[in-house]
C-alpha positions, 0 to 999 in steps of 0.5 A: 704074920704068924710069929711074934718077933718082938724079941728078935727086934729087942735082941738087935736093939740091945747092941747094934754095934755087935751086928756091925762088927760081926762081918769084921769077924766073918770076913770070908762071908763078906768078901765072897758075898760081894763076889756074887753081888759083883757078878749078878747085880745090874750095872745100875738100878734100884735095890730094896735091901730088907734086913739092911742092919747097920749098912755094911752093904748099904754104904758101898751100894749107894757109893756105886750109884744104886738107888737104895731103900733100906729096911730093918725090923730094928730101930737101933740098927737103922739109927746106926745105919743113918749115922754111918751114912751121915758120916759119909754124907750119904744120908739123903741118898737112902730111904730108911724104913722100919718094917717087918720083912713079912709086911712091906706096906711101908715101902711105897715103891714097887718094881725094884731091880734087886731085892736083898734079903740078907738076914730076915729069913733066918730069923723067921722060924715058921715056914709060912712067915718065910714064904710071906717075906719072900712073897713080899720081895717077889711083889716088889721086883720088876720082871727079870729082877734079881733076888739075893737071900741068905740063910744059916745052914742047919749043919754048917754051924756045928764048927761054931758050936764046938768052938764057941759053946761046946756045952751045947751038946749037953742039952739034948732038947736043943740038939734034937730041936736043931737036927729035927726041926731046925730050931729050938723046941716050941716050949723054949723061952724066947730071948737071945739069937732065935733063928731057923737053920735050914737044910740046903734041900729046902732053899730052891723049892721055897723060892721056886714055889713063889715064881723065882728062877734059880740062878745059884745056891752057894755057901759063902764060907766054904771049906773053913768051918769056924776057922775065920782067923786063918782067912782073916789074916791073909793079905794081898795077892795070897788073900785074893788067890784064896778068895778066887779058889773059894768062890770057885768051889762055893757052889759045889754041891758036896760042901754047900751045907758045910758053910755056916751061911748060905746064899740063894740068887734068883730071878723073877720070871 
């Protein structure tokens, strides 16, 4: 492992509830990701969820009968996940493991049917570390197993930046760092949300170099930029119809990179 990520663990340990509530704000990301999970997950089997967080996906997956091993770097996030599982009487049905995505030696099982990497890759700012995490996932998948991996788009976050931190544009070093290398400059102090922001063109080669067959690359917030509120307030049939349309265009090449979060779906050859 190349990069010291203790600051990332500390960021999540400082406020685990913040991460749980994040998908309450970004409801399209959650809803559209579930559409792809519904499409590509096998009807039953074992799932290794790396970056499980507080269990936003874990709880529903175990309720559907999947065997779950949930991994996270943050002890506080795992504690929150354990509480939420216990609240549903499900704590004995999920194995929780604190581990780094780049070293899953604490995960004894192999040959999972599915691996979810729904967060670690966008906190690994060094390419070799992203490859290491994907290699760990590859090694634990059975032949034909499915991987879902999430990224943050380098250019898709511009709407959020304009809306929430407009003064960001005044820091030329940060702006140049994002545009040119997808992260903060090397001499920037660690702390806060530290991540790697990818170009869409990097995603398929990164996976296929390790032996994955690409099934889909999609933006999970297509066409809304930072306007979560307009989607969040939709209800009933109208919400369902909009979600149908946004799923339909989510893999359109001309707009994938405009989504803040990106989803790769592949199969182990």
